[in-house]
C-alpha positions in Angstrom: -159.8 -88.9 1.8 -157.5 -88.3 4.7 -155.9 -91.8 5.1 -153.3 -93.3 2.9 -154.5 -96.9 3.0 -158.1 -98.1 2.8 -159.0 -101.7 3.3 -162.5 -103.2 3.0 -164.0 -99.6 3.0 -167.3 -98.6 1.4 -167.5 -95.2 -0.2 -171.0 -94.0 -0.9 -172.4 -90.9 -2.5 -169.0 -89.1 -2.6 -168.6 -86.1 -4.8 -164.9 -85.6 -5.5 -164.8 -83.9 -8.9 -161.7 -82.2 -10.2 -159.6 -83.3 -7.2 -156.0 -84.7 -7.0 -155.7 -87.9 -5.1 -152.1 -88.8 -4.5 -150.4 -92.0 -3.2 -153.5 -93.8 -1.8 -154.1 -97.5 -1.6 -157.6 -98.9 -2.0 -157.8 -102.7 -1.3 -161.1 -104.5 -1.4 -163.0 -101.2 -1.5 -166.4 -100.6 -2.9 -167.6 -97.3 -4.4 -171.3 -96.6 -4.8 -172.8 -93.6 -6.6 -169.5 -91.7 -6.4 -168.5 -88.9 -8.7 -164.8 -88.7 -9.5 -165.2 -86.9 -12.8 -162.1 -84.9 -13.9 -160.2 -86.0 -10.9 -156.6 -87.4 -10.9 -155.5 -90.5 -9.1 -151.7 -90.3 -9.1 -149.5 -93.2 -7.8 -152.5 -94.9 -6.4 -153.4 -98.6 -6.1 -156.8 -100.1 -6.7 -156.7 -103.8 -5.8 -159.9 -105.9 -5.9 -162.2 -102.9 -5.9 -165.7 -102.4 -7.2 -167.3 -99.3 -8.7 -171.1 -99.3 -9.1 -173.1 -96.4 -10.6 -170.0 -94.1 -10.5 -169.0 -91.2 -12.7 -165.3 -91.5 -13.7 -165.5 -89.4 -16.8 -162.2 -87.6 -17.8 -160.6 -89.2 -14.7 -156.8 -89.7 -14.8 -155.1 -92.7 -13.3 -151.5 -91.4 -13.6 -148.9 -94.0 -12.7 -151.5 -96.1 -10.9 -152.1 -99.8 -10.5 -155.5 -101.3 -11.2 -155.8 -105.0 -10.5 -159.0 -107.0 -10.3 -161.2 -103.8 -10.6 -164.8 -104.0 -11.7 -166.9 -101.2 -13.0 -170.6 -101.7 -13.2 -173.3 -99.3 -14.5 -170.7 -96.6 -14.5 -169.8 -93.7 -16.8 -166.1 -93.8 -17.7 -165.9 -91.4 -20.7 -162.6 -90.0 -22.1 -160.2 -92.0 -19.9 -156.7 -92.4 -21.3 -155.8 -95.8 -19.7 -152.2 -95.7 -20.9 -151.5 -93.1 -18.3 -151.9 -95.7 -15.7 -148.9 -97.7 -14.6 -150.4 -101.2 -14.9 -153.8 -102.7 -15.7 -154.7 -106.3 -14.9 -158.0 -108.1 -14.7 -160.3 -105.1 -15.5 -164.1 -105.7 -15.9 -166.5 -103.2 -17.3 -170.2 -104.2 -17.4 -173.3 -102.2 -18.3 -171.0 -99.1 -18.5 -170.2 -96.3 -21.0 -166.6 -96.1 -22.0 -166.9 -93.7 -25.0 -163.9 -91.7 -26.2 -161.4 -93.7 -24.0 -158.0 -95.0 -25.1 -156.2 -98.3 -24.5 -153.7 -97.5 -27.2 -150.5 -99.6 -27.0 -151.4 -101.3 -23.7 -150.9 -104.9 -22.7 -153.8 -105.9 -20.5 -154.3 -109.4 -19.2 -157.9 -110.3 -18.5 -159.9 -107.4 -20.1 -163.7 -107.8 -20.0 -165.9 -105.2 -21.6 -169.4 -106.7 -21.6 -172.8 -105.2 -22.2 -171.2 -101.8 -22.6 -171.3 -98.8 -24.9 -167.7 -98.3 -26.2 -168.0 -95.7 -29.0 -164.8 -94.2 -30.4 -162.5 -96.2 -28.2 -158.9 -96.6 -29.3 -157.6 -100.1 -29.0 -154.8 -99.6 -31.6 -151.5 -101.4 -31.0 -152.9 -103.0 -27.8 -152.2 -106.5 -26.7 -155.5 -107.7 -25.3 -155.4 -111.4 -25.9 -158.5 -113.3 -24.7 -160.4 -110.0 -24.1 -164.2 -110.1 -23.9 -166.5 -107.7 -25.7 -169.7 -109.7 -25.2 -172.8 -107.7 -26.2 -170.8 -104.4 -26.5 -171.4 -101.7 -29.0 -168.0 -100.7 -30.5 -169.2 -98.0 -32.9 -166.2 -96.2 -34.5 -163.8 -97.9 -32.1 -160.3 -98.6 -33.6 -158.4 -101.9 -33.6 -155.4 -101.3 -35.9 -152.6 -103.7 -35.1 -154.4 -104.9 -32.1 -153.6 -108.4 -30.8 -157.0 -110.0 -30.4 -156.0 -113.7 -30.3 -158.8 -115.7 -28.7 -160.9 -112.6 -28.0 -164.6 -113.0 -27.7 -167.0 -110.7 -29.6 -170.1 -112.8 -29.1 -173.2 -110.7 -29.8 -171.0 -107.5 -30.0 -171.7 -105.0 -32.8 -170.0 -102.3 -34.9 -166.5 -103.8 -34.8 -165.8 -103.6 -38.6 -162.4 -101.9 -38.2 -160.8 -105.2 -37.1 -158.3 -106.5 -39.6 -158.9 -110.2 -39.8 -156.1 -110.7 -42.4 -153.4 -110.9 -39.8 -152.7 -113.6 -37.3 -153.7 -111.1 -34.6 -157.2 -112.5 -34.6 -156.5 -116.2 -34.5 -159.1 -118.0 -32.4 -161.3 -114.9 -32.0 -165.1 -115.5 -31.8 -167.5 -113.4 -33.9 -171.3 -113.9 -34.5 -173.4 -113.6 -37.6 -174.8 -111.5 -39.0 -172.4 -108.8 -37.6 -169.3 -110.7 -38.6 -170.1 -110.1 -42.3 -169.1 -106.5 -41.7 -165.5 -107.6 -41.2 -165.4 -108.3 -45.0 -166.3 -104.9 -46.2 -162.8 -103.6 -45.9 -161.8 -106.0 -48.7 -164.0 -104.4 -51.3 -165.8 -107.7 -52.1 -169.4 -108.1 -53.0 -171.5 -110.3 -50.8 -174.9 -111.3 -52.1 -177.7 -113.5 -50.7 -178.7 -116.7 -52.5 
């Protein structure tokens, strides 16, 4: 990656593992079958970009901007998103986000649909109107997370959400999975 600015460029089958990418701008770029695992993007901008079938495991986005970025069928394991400068309008679909962290982040337009998101930390995050449609959130944490109007339609394993606060006003949940939200209150639920 020699240039500083990339516009409307397609990157295909690139293996760039463990590399340090510094002060690059990617606008309207597509990445297909690329491997950026354990790489660091520092002071980079990704605007209106698309990653398909990419490996971004343990990738760092230090002081970087991600706006209107879509990840599809990708592996994004162990990413600490709070290291990025700003995140806006992120879409993850049919991807693996295990062991990642969005701790304390304020993200407008977060979509995590049809994904596996095990052990992901969403604590203290402000992710109003986020979507988690058909996503498996096994052991993911949501302490003090603002989930106003969030959509958990057909999602599963989100029992750590505290529904007693106003942080979940207007959030959508589906039966039978929504019953698991009551277990934290030590109540007994029986069938008629």
